[in-house]
C-alpha positions in Angstrom: 11.9 -7.6 22.2 8.4 -6.2 22.3 6.0 -6.6 19.4 5.4 -3.7 17.0 1.9 -2.3 17.5 0.2 -1.9 14.2 -3.1 -0.3 13.3 -4.6 -2.2 10.4 -7.6 -0.7 8.6 -9.9 -3.5 7.7 -11.1 -4.5 4.2 -13.3 -7.3 3.0 -10.4 -9.8 2.8 -8.6 -9.4 6.2 -7.3 -12.9 6.7 -4.0 -12.7 4.7 -3.2 -9.2 6.0 -3.6 -10.4 9.5 -1.6 -13.6 8.8 1.3 -11.6 7.3 1.4 -9.3 10.4 1.2 -12.2 12.8 4.0 -14.0 10.9 6.3 -11.1 11.7 5.3 -10.9 15.3 3.1 -7.7 15.2 0.4 -6.9 17.7 -2.5 -5.7 15.6 -5.3 -3.3 16.3 -7.8 -3.9 13.5 -10.1 -0.9 13.0 -13.0 -0.1 10.6 -12.4 2.7 8.1 -14.5 5.1 10.2 -14.4 6.8 13.6 -11.8 8.9 15.3 -8.4 9.0 13.8 -6.7 9.9 17.0 -8.2 6.9 18.8 -7.2 4.6 15.9 -3.6 5.8 16.1 -3.3 6.0 19.9 -0.2 4.1 21.1 0.7 2.4 17.8 4.0 2.2 16.0 2.7 1.8 12.4 -0.2 1.6 10.0 -1.3 -0.8 7.2 -3.8 0.3 4.6 -5.3 -2.5 2.5 -6.9 -3.1 -0.8 -10.4 -2.4 -2.0 -12.5 -0.3 -4.4 -11.5 2.9 -6.0 -10.8 6.3 -4.5 -13.3 9.0 -5.7 -11.5 10.9 -8.6 -13.1 14.2 -7.3 -10.5 14.0 -4.5 -7.7 14.4 -7.1 -9.6 16.8 -9.3 -11.0 14.6 -12.0 -14.3 13.4 -13.4 -15.1 9.8 -12.7 -14.4 7.3 -15.4 -17.3 4.8 -16.1 -15.1 1.9 -15.1 -14.7 3.2 -11.5 -16.3 1.5 -8.6 -16.0 3.7 -5.5 -15.3 2.7 -2.0 -17.4 5.4 -0.5 -16.9 8.8 1.1 -16.4 7.5 4.7 -13.6 5.1 3.8 -11.9 7.6 1.5 -12.0 10.3 4.2 -10.7 8.0 6.9 -7.9 6.5 5.0 -6.8 9.7 3.4 -6.6 11.3 6.8 -4.7 8.3 8.1 -2.2 8.5 5.3 -1.7 12.2 5.8 -1.0 11.8 9.5 1.6 9.1 8.7 3.2 11.5 6.2 3.1 14.4 8.6 4.3 12.6 11.7 6.7 10.0 10.1 4.6 7.1 11.3 5.7 3.9 9.4 3.1 3.1 6.7 2.7 0.0 4.5 0.0 0.7 1.9 -1.2 -2.2 -0.3 -3.1 -1.9 -3.7 -5.9 0.6 -3.0 -3.7 1.7 0.0 -0.9 2.7 -2.4 -3.4 4.7 -4.4 -4.7 6.4 -1.2 -1.1 7.3 -0.2 -0.5 8.9 -3.6 -3.7 10.9 -3.5 -3.0 11.9 0.1 0.3 13.4 -1.0 -1.4 15.4 -3.8 -0.9 12.9 -6.6 -3.4 11.5 -9.1 -4.4 8.1 -10.6 -4.9 6.5 -13.9 -8.6 5.6 -13.5 -8.8 2.6 -15.8 -5.7 1.0 -17.3 -7.4 -1.1 -20.0 -9.1 1.9 -21.6 -6.7 4.7 -20.7 -3.4 3.0 -21.3 -3.9 0.7 -24.3 -0.3 -0.6 -24.2 -0.7 -1.7 -20.6 -0.4 -5.5 -20.0 -3.1 -7.2 -17.9 -3.0 -6.0 -14.3 -6.1 -7.6 -13.1 -5.4 -11.4 -13.1 -7.5 -13.2 -10.5 -7.3 -16.9 -11.4 -6.2 -17.4 -7.8 -5.0 -14.9 -5.3 -1.4 -16.0 -5.8 -1.4 -16.3 -9.6 1.6 -14.5 -11.0 0.6 -11.7 -13.4 3.9 -10.1 -14.4 7.4 -9.3 -13.4 8.6 -5.9 -12.2 11.9 -4.1 -11.8 12.8 -2.7 -8.4 14.8 0.5 -8.2 18.1 0.2 -6.4 18.6 2.0 -3.1 14.9 2.0 -2.1 13.2 0.5 0.9 11.6 -2.0 -1.4 15.0 -3.0 -2.8 16.2 -3.6 0.8 13.3 -5.9 1.4 13.7 -8.0 -1.8 15.3 -11.3 -1.4 16.8 -13.0 -4.4 17.4 -10.1 -6.7 15.8 -7.0 -8.1 13.4 -8.7 -10.5 10.2 -9.8 -8.8 7.2 -11.9 -10.0 4.0 -10.6 -8.6 0.3 -11.2 -8.5 -2.0 -8.3 -9.6 -5.7 -7.3 -9.1 -5.9 -3.6 -10.0 -7.3 -1.6 -12.8 -5.9 1.7 -11.6 -2.4 3.0 -10.9 -0.4 6.0 -9.9 -0.3 8.7 -12.6 1.3 11.9 -11.2 3.2 11.1 -8.0 2.4 13.0 -4.9 4.8 15.4 -3.2 7.8 13.7 -1.6 7.1 10.3 -3.3 9.2 8.4 -5.8 8.6 5.3 -7.8 10.4 2.3 -6.4 9.3 -0.4 -8.9 7.7 -0.5 -12.4 6.0 -3.2 -14.4 7.5 -4.1 -17.9 4.9 -1.7 -19.4 6.1 1.2 -17.4 3.2 1.2 -14.9 4.3 2.3 -11.4 4.1 -0.7 -9.1 5.5 0.7 -5.9 6.1 4.1 -4.4 7.7 5.4 -1.2 8.4 8.7 0.6 11.9 9.8 0.1 12.4 11.6 3.4 10.7 9.2 5.9 12.1 6.2 7.6 9.4 3.9 6.1 6.5 4.9 4.0 6.0 2.3 1.2 3.1 1.6 -1.2 2.9 -1.5 -3.4 0.4 -2.1 -6.1 0.3 -5.9 -5.9 -0.8 -8.1 -3.0 2.2 -9.4 -1.0 -0.1 -10.4 1.9 -1.5 -13.3 -0.2 1.9 -15.1 0.1 2.3 -15.1 3.8 2.1 -18.9 4.1 4.9 -19.4 1.6 6.9 -16.4 2.6 7.9 -14.7 -0.6 7.1 -11.2 0.6 7.5 -11.6 4.4 10.8 -9.7 4.1 8.8 -6.6 3.2 6.6 -7.0 6.3 9.7 -7.7 8.4 11.3 -4.4 7.3 8.1 -2.6 8.0 7.9 -4.2 11.5 11.5 -3.3 12.2 10.9 0.4 11.2 7.9 0.4 13.5 10.0 -0.7 16.5 12.7 1.9 15.7 10.2 4.8 15.8 10.4 6.9 19.0 8.2 7.7 20.8 6.2 4.5 20.1 2.9 6.4 20.1 1.1 9.0 18.1 
């Protein structure tokens, strides 16, 4: 069986993303969040969007909260265009942390800009003792892609390093997991073979394997896509 060909958009912590993709046998094209979208998507089967700073709130019609730390116009524009192409063309997409937020904004949704100040009842969602420190549990919604990737039941324990979250979901998206405080922790497109965003960092566990089933399901969806190019 050939390797799924994945375009991975680089962030400042590439190692674990690349380790996770390598662990499921993917052939990775790592690109910077700039340049030509067509070139970045040429002859690939799927896309991974990674974590990082905040999406500019102007892109979903809001004034910036003081707690925001922006990624920059170039990265926002590139990744939003990438997510929209995936949504338009049915290209399998795995979007992690900031990537999930990019996916939601690309579909016309909005974000809670700062959980600690805007959602006082929210539990801590930025817990960075180590990259694999468990921050909270979450409940996965049955029948979703995420549910099919979960091994060992529908209740997960996850790490967490975010201060933003999905607010209004974008067109065609549904929540597939929530934290105990009700914050949306995963989303997916309801009418596409695989388009999943998760708010935690499954890539940090690639050596111990807790979330490799999610990467395997993504890789399998990439191989099933025909034609295997964009």
